C-alpha positions, 0 to 999 in steps of 0.5 A: 406743232412745237412740245416742250418734251423730247419724251412728249414728241417721241410718244407722239411721233410714234402714236402718229404712225397708227393708221387713222391716227393723226397729231393731233389725237396722238397727242391727246392720247398721249397725253391722256395715258399720262393722266391715268394712274402709271399701273395702266399705263403698264398692262398696257405696254406690257399687252403691247410686248406680250402680242408681238413676241408671242402672238401666233398665225394659225399653220391652218388657216392663218389666222392670230391665234395663241396656239400653232392652229387657233381655236376655230380650226380645231372645233370639231362642229367647224364643217371641214369640207368648207372654207371661206376665204378673206382679206385678213383677219378683221374679216373672220371677226366681222364673219363670226359675229354674224354667227351664221358660218360653220365653216373654217377660213382661210386668210390671205394677208391681202389682196393682190395689188401691183400698185401696191407690189402685191403679188400672190407670192406675197399673200397665202394662196398656196397653201388654199391651193394644197388644201383643195389639192389634199380633196378635203374641200367640197365649197371654197367661199370667196368673202373679199371686199368686192374691188377691182383688188378683191375681184383680181385675186378671188379670180387668181385663186379660181383659176388656181383650184378650177382643175380640182373640181371643188366648188367656189362660190361669193357672198351675194351682193348685198355688200355694196360694190366697193365696200369694206366687209368689217363696216357692213351690218351682221345680218347683211353680212350674214345673209350674203354668206347664207344666200352666197352664188357660184363663183362662175356666176358673179364672172358673167357680169 
């Protein structure tokens, strides 16, 4: 792809590094931004700079937050004894959109994947185990995608918390094998949370 401007080329190269964005799409986005009023582009730039410099991660559940504790964790109407374990922030948003879940979350920040060099120590697993050890959690819901990596992560965490007698469950398989939670429709995902099954049952397949 030939460019008439180094500034344009540099902008396209940076935008094309975003997930799912190829060079042609990046060029279309950059040209769109050039056609917009300068203040609109500046607002986008300001929002991205602020995101990088000021965003926090909740010290309890690791969700993205503006403060040390996220709005979900400080909400007195949430059931603190019920914790849903998810891969990332997108899964929190997907489950929240169902309006069917009233507990708290724990964001792992990924899944165990030796092929990608991601082990248990690279994820927020130890803080989850610490919460269980404190004895305040009644039930852990595993809500990772039903892939090999997701199942491996579920089983690893299960073995870590098994000695403490906490109830473990997994979302019902209304979600197809291999599906990511963020792409599930709200009704299916909501029912999967409500009709969750004991995690031990998922090991008998």
